[in-house]
C-alpha positions as CSV (number, residue, x, y, z in Angstrom):
1,M,113.8,224.2,112.8
2,L,110.3,223.5,111.5
3,G,110.1,222.1,108.0
4,Y,113.1,219.9,108.3
5,P,113.0,216.2,109.2
6,W,114.6,214.8,112.3
7,P,117.5,214.7,113.1
8,F,118.1,218.4,112.7
9,P,121.5,219.5,111.3
10,G,123.9,220.8,113.9
11,R,125.4,219.8,117.2
12,P,124.1,216.5,118.7
13,P,122.3,216.7,122.1
14,K,124.6,216.7,125.2
15,H,122.8,213.8,126.8
16,D,121.7,210.5,125.4
17,L,118.0,210.6,126.4
18,S,117.6,206.9,125.8
19,T,119.5,206.3,129.0
20,W,117.4,208.5,131.2
21,T,115.1,206.9,133.8
22,V,111.8,208.4,134.8
23,T,110.7,207.7,138.4
24,D,107.5,208.5,140.2
25,D,108.1,209.7,143.8
26,W,104.5,211.0,144.4
27,P,102.6,209.5,147.3
28,E,99.9,206.9,146.5
29,H,97.2,209.4,147.5
30,V,97.5,213.1,146.8
31,P,95.1,215.3,148.8
32,V,93.0,217.7,146.7
33,T,90.7,220.4,148.1
34,E,87.2,221.2,146.8
35,A,88.5,224.6,145.6
36,E,91.1,222.9,143.5
37,V,88.5,220.6,141.9
38,E,86.3,223.6,141.2
39,V,89.2,225.4,139.4
40,F,89.8,222.4,137.1
41,E,86.1,222.0,136.5
42,R,85.7,225.7,135.6
43,W,88.7,225.9,133.3
44,F,88.6,222.5,131.7
45,A,84.8,221.9,131.6
46,D,84.6,221.8,127.8
47,L,87.5,219.4,127.6
48,F,86.1,217.2,130.3
49,D,82.6,217.2,128.6
50,G,84.3,216.2,125.3
51,L,86.2,213.3,127.0
52,F,83.5,212.0,129.5
53,G,80.3,213.5,128.3
54,P,78.3,216.4,129.9
55,C,77.4,216.3,133.6
56,R,73.8,215.2,134.4
């Protein structure tokens, strides 16, 4: 419901999100192939240039 401040009128959420716990079960090192890096560089080049500056 855009245009209305939070909380929105209506039924409350089923779960209390303040009690949720987020855990990280990824390994310390995640292997990435050159092809995967190239896909990110191609699709997000403008974003990366804006964040880190252009490649030299």
